[in-house]
Kinemage of the C-alpha trace (Angstrom):
@kinemage 1
@onewidth
@group {chain A} dominant
@subgroup {mainchain}
@vectorlist {calphas} color= white
{ca unk a 1} P -15.204 47.800 49.593
{ca unk a 2} L -15.274 44.101 50.400
{ca unk a 3} L -18.801 44.399 51.777
{ca unk a 4} L -20.011 46.052 48.590
{ca unk a 5} L -18.364 43.381 46.438
{ca unk a 6} L -19.934 40.621 48.534
{ca unk a 7} L -23.346 42.289 48.396
{ca unk a 8} L -23.140 42.636 44.613
{ca unk a 9} L -22.048 39.014 44.175
{ca unk a 10} L -24.986 37.814 46.287
{ca unk a 11} L -27.350 40.023 44.256
{ca unk a 12} L -25.934 38.631 41.008
{ca unk a 13} L -26.314 35.033 42.202
{ca unk a 14} L -29.889 35.472 43.440
{ca unk a 15} L -31.009 37.383 40.361
{ca unk a 16} L -29.408 34.752 38.113
{ca unk a 17} L -31.327 31.899 39.710
{ca unk a 18} L -34.601 33.839 39.772
{ca unk a 19} L -34.153 34.869 36.134
{ca unk a 20} L -33.717 31.251 35.081
{ca unk a 21} L -36.871 30.263 36.970
{ca unk a 22} L -38.920 33.122 35.533
{ca unk a 23} L -37.764 32.428 31.976
{ca unk a 24} L -38.807 28.806 32.394
{ca unk a 25} L -42.232 29.927 33.667
{ca unk a 26} L -42.895 32.113 30.636
{ca unk a 27} L -45.132 30.818 27.892
{ca unk a 28} L -43.434 29.629 24.728
{ca unk a 29} L -44.307 31.429 21.504
{ca unk a 30} L -44.236 28.244 19.431
{ca unk a 31} L -41.849 26.735 16.968
{ca unk a 32} L -39.056 26.239 19.460
{ca unk a 33} L -38.009 23.759 22.083
{ca unk a 34} L -41.224 24.215 24.054
{ca unk a 35} L -43.271 22.720 21.207
{ca unk a 36} L -40.787 19.942 20.621
{ca unk a 37} L -41.168 18.708 24.188
{ca unk a 38} L -44.955 18.989 24.294
{ca unk a 39} L -45.328 22.638 25.250
{ca unk a 40} L -47.792 23.276 22.444
{ca unk a 41} L -50.373 20.942 23.955
{ca unk a 42} L -50.533 22.777 27.290
{ca unk a 43} L -51.415 26.246 26.019
{ca unk a 44} L -54.860 26.052 27.607
{ca unk a 45} L -53.255 25.427 31.007
{ca unk a 46} L -51.176 28.592 30.948
{ca unk a 47} L -52.026 31.701 32.924
{ca unk a 48} L -54.290 34.493 31.753
{ca unk a 49} L -53.145 37.334 29.526
{ca unk a 50} L -52.649 39.844 32.332
{ca unk a 51} L -50.699 37.401 34.481
{ca unk a 52} L -48.510 36.568 31.495
{ca unk a 53} L -47.793 40.276 30.884
{ca unk a 54} L -46.906 40.771 34.538
{ca unk a 55} L -44.611 37.746 34.441
{ca unk a 56} L -42.835 39.183 31.399
{ca unk a 57} L -42.458 42.573 33.117
{ca unk a 58} L -41.049 40.919 36.222
{ca unk a 59} L -38.618 38.898 34.114
{ca unk a 60} L -37.379 41.962 32.226
{ca unk a 61} L -36.996 43.924 35.476
{ca unk a 62} L -34.998 41.120 37.039
{ca unk a 63} L -32.769 40.866 33.964
{ca unk a 64} L -32.088 44.626 34.210
{ca unk a 65} L -31.211 44.269 37.914
{ca unk a 66} L -28.844 41.434 36.977
{ca unk a 67} L -27.170 43.464 34.222
{ca unk a 68} L -26.749 46.600 36.341
{ca unk a 69} L -25.350 44.504 39.197
{ca unk a 70} L -22.693 43.067 36.903
{ca unk a 71} L -21.808 46.544 35.617
{ca unk a 72} L -21.591 47.880 39.186
{ca unk a 73} L -19.391 44.950 40.227
{ca unk a 74} L -17.063 45.575 37.281
{ca unk a 75} L -16.829 49.264 38.175
{ca unk a 76} L -16.053 48.449 41.803
{ca unk a 77} L -13.276 46.101 40.691
{ca unk a 78} L -11.930 48.667 38.244
{ca unk a 79} L -11.773 51.529 40.746
{ca unk a 80} L -10.466 49.295 43.514
{ca unk a 81} L -7.449 48.239 41.449
{ca unk a 82} L -6.878 51.825 40.291
{ca unk a 83} L -6.855 53.097 43.879
{ca unk a 84} L -4.223 50.521 44.899
{ca unk a 85} L -1.793 51.573 42.165
């Protein structure tokens, strides 16, 4: 059980860092903090439409991996404490 908990914690940590990086790579839609700090001027430097769609898909997939890892970790903790009692 300890190996599974460690594996899930490592997966949560890695997916958290990668999610932050991928969210920062995504193009801003305007009107938010990205425009306030000059993001609106660099729209011509962003990637193509297909690359942007793939980046969004990768980000959503990674967020789902992160969420399911947290749920799995919570279930492991729940059943581990139930088995001890």
